[in-house]
C-alpha positions as CSV (number, residue, x, y, z in Angstrom):
1,M,51.1,35.2,-31.8
2,K,54.7,36.4,-32.4
3,Y,56.6,34.1,-34.7
4,R,59.8,32.4,-33.2
5,S,62.2,30.6,-35.5
6,P,63.2,27.0,-34.9
7,Q,66.7,28.2,-34.1
8,Y,65.4,30.4,-31.4
9,A,63.3,27.6,-30.0
10,M,66.4,25.4,-30.0
11,G,68.4,28.2,-28.3
12,S,65.6,28.8,-25.8
13,G,65.5,25.1,-24.9
14,W,69.3,25.0,-24.4
15,L,69.1,28.1,-22.2
16,A,66.4,26.5,-20.2
17,R,68.4,23.3,-19.8
18,W,71.5,25.3,-18.9
19,G,69.6,27.4,-16.4
20,L,68.2,24.2,-14.8
21,A,71.7,22.8,-14.6
22,L,73.0,26.0,-13.1
23,V,70.2,26.0,-10.5
24,V,70.9,22.3,-9.7
25,G,74.7,23.1,-9.5
26,W,74.1,26.0,-7.2
27,G,71.9,23.8,-5.0
28,L,74.5,21.1,-4.9
29,T,77.2,23.6,-4.1
30,L,75.0,25.1,-1.3
31,T,74.3,21.6,0.0
32,L,77.9,20.7,0.0
33,G,78.8,24.0,1.6
34,L,76.3,23.5,4.4
35,A,77.6,19.9,4.9
36,G,81.1,21.3,5.0
37,A,80.1,23.9,7.6
38,R,78.5,21.2,9.7
39,A,81.6,19.1,9.4
40,A,83.7,22.1,10.6
41,E,81.6,22.7,13.7
42,P,83.6,22.0,16.8
43,A,83.2,18.8,18.7
44,V,81.8,19.4,22.2
45,L,83.7,17.8,25.1
46,R,82.3,18.2,28.6
47,V,85.2,18.2,31.1
48,N,84.4,17.9,34.8
49,V,86.8,19.2,37.4
50,F,87.2,20.4,41.0
51,P,87.7,24.2,41.3
52,G,91.3,25.0,41.8
53,A,94.7,26.1,40.4
54,Q,95.2,22.7,38.9
55,N,92.9,23.8,36.1
56,L,95.2,26.5,34.8
57,A,95.8,24.7,31.5
58,L,92.1,24.4,30.9
59,L,91.5,28.1,31.7
60,S,94.3,29.1,29.5
61,G,93.2,26.9,26.6
62,L,89.7,28.3,26.7
63,A,91.0,31.9,27.0
64,K,93.6,31.6,24.3
65,G,91.8,29.4,21.8
66,F,94.0,26.3,21.9
67,F,91.0,24.0,22.1
68,E,89.1,25.9,19.4
69,K,92.2,25.7,17.1
70,R,91.9,21.9,17.2
71,G,88.2,21.9,16.5
72,L,87.0,21.4,20.1
73,K,84.4,23.2,22.2
74,V,85.3,22.4,25.8
75,E,82.4,22.9,28.3
76,L,83.9,23.1,31.8
77,Q,81.9,21.7,34.7
78,F,82.7,22.0,38.4
79,T,81.9,19.3,40.8
80,P,81.3,19.8,44.6
81,N,82.6,16.3,45.5
82,S,84.2,13.2,44.1
83,D,81.0,11.0,44.6
84,L,79.1,13.1,42.1
85,Q,82.0,13.3,39.7
86,R,82.5,9.5,39.7
87,S,78.8,8.8,39.2
88,G,78.5,11.6,36.6
89,L,81.3,10.0,34.5
90,A,79.8,6.6,34.7
91,E,76.3,7.9,33.7
92,G,77.7,9.8,30.7
93,K,77.0,13.3,32.0
94,F,80.4,14.3,30.7
95,E,83.2,12.7,28.7
96,I,86.4,13.6,30.7
97,A,87.0,13.8,34.4
98,M,90.1,15.6,35.7
99,A,90.8,15.0,39.4
100,A,93.0,12.8,41.7
101,V,93.3,9.6,39.7
102,D,92.7,7.5,42.8
103,N,89.0,8.3,42.0
104,A,89.5,6.3,38.8
105,L,90.8,3.4,40.9
106,A,87.7,3.7,43.1
107,M,85.4,3.5,40.1
108,V,87.1,0.4,38.9
109,E,87.5,-1.4,42.2
110,M,84.5,-0.2,44.1
111,A,81.9,0.3,41.4
112,G,83.1,-2.1,38.7
113,K,83.3,0.6,36.0
114,D,85.7,0.3,33.0
115,V,87.7,3.5,33.5
116,V,91.1,4.3,32.2
117,I,93.6,7.1,33.2
118,V,95.1,8.9,30.1
119,T,97.2,11.8,31.5
120,G,99.0,13.0,34.5
121,G,98.9,16.4,36.0
122,D,100.3,17.2,39.5
123,S,101.1,15.9,43.0
124,G,97.9,17.4,44.5
125,M,99.7,20.5,45.9
126,N,98.3,19.8,49.3
127,E,99.1,20.9,52.8
128,L,97.8,19.5,56.0
129,L,96.1,22.6,57.5
130,V,95.0,22.6,61.2
131,Q,93.4,24.9,63.7
132,P,95.9,27.3,65.4
133,E,95.9,25.3,68.7
134,I,97.2,22.2,67.0
135,K,101.0,22.0,67.5
136,S,101.7,18.7,65.8
137,V,100.1,15.7,64.0
138,A,100.0,13.9,67.3
139,D,97.7,16.6,68.7
140,L,95.0,15.4,66.3
141,R,94.2,12.4,68.5
142,G,90.5,12.6,69.4
143,K,90.0,15.4,66.8
144,T,88.2,15.5,63.5
145,L,89.7,15.2,60.0
146,L,87.7,16.9,57.3
147,V,87.7,15.1,53.9
148,D,85.9,14.9,50.6
149,A,85.0,11.2,50.4
150,P,86.5,9.1,53.2
151,N,87.8,6.3,51.0
152,T,89.6,8.0,48.1
153,A,92.5,10.2,47.2
154,Y,93.5,12.9,49.7
155,A,91.6,11.4,52.5
156,L,93.7,8.3,52.2
157,L,96.8,10.4,51.9
158,A,95.9,12.3,55.1
159,K,95.2,9.0,56.9
160,K,98.6,7.7,55.9
161,I,100.3,10.9,57.2
162,L,98.5,10.6,60.5
163,L,99.5,6.9,60.6
164,M,103.1,7.8,60.0
165,N,102.8,10.0,63.1
166,G,101.3,7.3,65.3
167,L,97.6,7.9,64.8
168,K,95.7,4.9,63.5
169,A,92.0,4.5,62.4
170,G,89.8,5.2,65.4
171,D,92.2,7.6,67.0
172,Y,90.4,10.5,65.3
173,A,87.1,11.1,63.6
174,V,86.6,11.5,59.8
175,K,84.0,13.8,58.5
176,P,83.1,13.9,54.8
177,V,82.1,17.4,53.7
178,G,83.1,17.9,50.0
179,G,85.8,19.3,47.7
180,T,88.6,21.6,48.7
181,A,86.7,24.9,48.7
182,I,84.0,23.3,50.9
183,R,86.6,21.8,53.2
184,V,88.2,25.2,53.7
185,K,84.8,26.7,54.7
186,A,84.3,23.8,57.1
187,L,87.8,24.2,58.6
188,L,87.3,28.0,59.1
189,A,83.9,27.3,60.6
190,K,85.7,25.0,63.1
191,E,83.7,21.9,62.0
192,G,87.0,20.0,62.4
193,E,90.6,20.4,63.3
194,A,92.4,19.3,60.2
195,A,92.1,19.0,56.4
196,M,94.1,18.4,53.3
197,I,93.9,21.7,51.4
198,N,95.6,22.6,48.1
199,I,96.4,25.9,46.4
200,P,95.1,28.6,46.1
201,F,92.7,27.8,49.0
202,S,95.6,26.9,51.4
203,I,97.1,30.3,50.9
204,D,93.9,32.1,51.8
205,A,93.1,29.8,54.7
206,K,96.5,30.4,56.3
207,R,95.7,34.1,56.2
208,Q,92.6,33.3,58.2
209,N,94.1,31.8,61.3
210,T,94.8,28.3,60.3
211,K,98.3,26.9,60.0
212,S,100.2,24.2,58.0
213,L,101.8,21.2,59.5
214,G,103.6,20.6,56.2
215,R,103.2,19.8,52.5
216,A,102.0,16.3,51.5
217,A,104.8,16.2,49.0
218,D,107.4,16.6,51.8
219,M,105.6,14.5,54.4
220,F,104.7,11.6,52.1
221,G,106.7,11.8,48.9
222,A,105.8,11.2,45.2
223,Y,102.0,11.0,44.6
224,Q,100.2,11.0,41.3
225,A,97.2,13.2,41.9
226,T,95.4,15.1,39.2
227,G,95.0,13.4,35.8
228,A,92.4,12.9,33.1
229,F,90.4,9.7,33.2
230,V,87.6,8.5,31.0
231,M,85.3,5.5,30.3
232,R,87.5,3.1,28.4
233,P,84.7,2.3,25.8
234,W,84.4,6.0,25.1
235,A,88.1,6.4,24.6
236,Q,88.2,3.4,22.2
237,A,85.4,4.9,20.1
238,N,86.8,8.4,20.2
239,G,90.5,8.0,20.2
240,P,91.4,10.9,17.7
241,L,89.1,13.2,19.6
242,L,90.7,12.4,22.9
243,E,94.1,12.9,21.4
244,R,93.2,16.3,20.1
245,F,92.0,17.3,23.5
246,I,95.3,16.1,25.1
247,A,97.3,17.9,22.5
248,A,95.4,21.2,23.0
249,Y,95.7,20.7,26.8
250,V,99.5,20.3,26.7
251,E,99.7,23.3,24.3
252,S,97.7,25.4,26.8
253,L,99.9,24.2,29.7
254,R,103.0,25.2,27.8
255,W,101.7,28.6,27.2
256,A,100.7,29.1,30.8
257,M,104.1,28.1,32.1
258,R,106.1,30.5,30.0
259,P,107.5,33.2,32.2
260,E,106.4,36.0,29.8
261,N,102.8,34.9,30.4
262,R,102.9,35.0,34.2
263,A,100.8,38.1,34.6
264,E,98.1,37.0,32.2
265,A,98.0,33.4,33.5
266,A,97.7,34.7,37.1
267,G,94.9,37.0,36.0
268,L,93.0,34.0,34.7
269,L,93.3,32.3,38.1
270,A,92.2,35.5,39.8
271,S,89.1,36.0,37.6
272,R,87.9,32.4,37.4
273,L,88.7,31.4,41.0
274,K,87.5,34.7,42.5
275,I,90.8,35.3,44.4
276,S,93.0,38.4,44.7
277,Q,95.7,39.1,42.2
278,D,98.5,38.7,44.8
279,V,97.1,35.3,45.9
280,A,96.9,34.3,42.2
281,E,100.5,35.4,41.5
282,Q,101.7,33.4,44.6
283,T,99.7,30.4,43.4
284,Y,101.2,30.7,39.9
285,D,104.7,30.7,41.3
286,M,103.9,27.6,43.4
287,L,102.5,25.8,40.3
288,K,106.0,26.0,38.8
289,E,107.8,24.4,41.8
290,P,109.4,21.1,41.0
291,K,107.9,18.0,42.8
292,F,105.0,20.2,44.0
293,G,103.4,22.0,41.2
294,L,102.2,21.1,37.7
295,Q,104.0,18.3,35.9
296,T,105.7,19.3,32.7
297,D,103.4,18.5,29.7
298,A,101.0,16.8,32.1
299,K,103.2,13.8,32.2
300,F,102.0,10.8,34.2
301,D,104.1,10.0,37.3
302,L,104.3,6.2,37.3
303,D,106.2,6.1,40.6
304,G,103.6,8.4,42.1
305,F,100.8,6.2,40.9
306,K,102.5,3.1,42.3
307,A,102.4,5.0,45.6
308,V,98.7,5.6,45.1
309,L,98.1,1.9,44.6
310,A,100.2,1.0,47.7
311,L,98.3,3.6,49.8
312,R,94.9,2.1,48.8
313,A,96.2,-1.4,49.6
314,E,97.5,-0.4,53.0
315,I,94.8,2.0,54.2
316,E,91.7,0.4,52.6
317,G,93.0,-3.2,52.6
318,Q,92.3,-3.5,48.9
319,W,93.7,-6.4,46.9
320,G,94.4,-8.3,50.2
321,G,96.9,-5.5,51.1
322,K,99.1,-6.2,48.1
323,P,99.0,-3.5,45.3
324,P,98.5,-4.7,41.8
325,A,100.5,-3.8,38.7
326,P,99.4,-0.3,37.4
327,D,98.9,-1.4,33.7
328,R,95.2,-2.3,34.2
329,Y,94.3,1.3,35.1
330,I,96.3,3.4,32.6
331,D,96.6,3.8,28.9
332,M,99.1,6.4,27.8
333,S,98.9,5.5,24.1
334,Y,96.4,8.4,23.6
335,Y,98.9,10.8,25.3
336,E,101.8,9.5,23.3
337,R,99.9,10.0,20.0
338,A,98.9,13.5,21.1
339,M,102.5,14.3,21.9
340,S,103.6,13.1,18.5
341,Q,101.3,15.8,17.0
342,L,103.1,18.5,19.1
343,G,106.7,17.4,19.0
344,R,108.7,17.1,22.2
């Protein structure tokens, strides 16, 4: 056997111990690195919406990486009707709903769910479209109004406009068919004589032998339509996550509304909504119209929301016909904290 000096043995032991320490160190570094990688993985947020131009900020944020920049992976879901959207939010099938906020009221008042509205969005951008033979709102007596759900949002808005023109409940039929895209198909198929339709679907429908009796914003006035709403316990448990989403959403909206981005933003509408480029460009221009299109920075329209409450009280007889204070249904603290991250 080859002789090894005690010094070599001592050195060999030191090298072994050093090698072991190095291996352990590498392992620890690798473990920490993997943990860091896992920590850096984006948080998944499922967002449920109706198809339509009101989603331009979401489409822009996904295309331009604004959500990803804030560590978010947004999974966009489309709903065919408000009933499925409301039940899906309550059942935890997604975290955020973006639709007419009257649906949040319906969840609170009709289903007893603890829902809170956290952003604004738009006025609904609706027109009352009718068959070509209809000359006025009064001509809808004895005819059929096509709606999504008969007791929320744009159905109530349509009923109010008809009431303002002398038609009360029972003077016409109400037929629930589904969201805007489905209502357009039903209207074109002559399943009814009237429907509230928003852009871009209203533009295309008017090209196919329907006509407009007017915009809801002009016929009714201020109305808080699209906004984000969530289950309140989820918001309380995930406040920073929700604020990151709102901040990214507002960043995306700001990008989309810049004039220099018109062509690209319209292209997103065309590709995602399967509409022609000229309809997309017309839609984009309408989205920028004051009091009709998208609200600057997705601000919540408090006066418009008070109108929503008053409408539900009058048309549905909720709260004994007297609208409550809006505070119970909204919490803009998440929005305010998100805006503080962005600067005004």
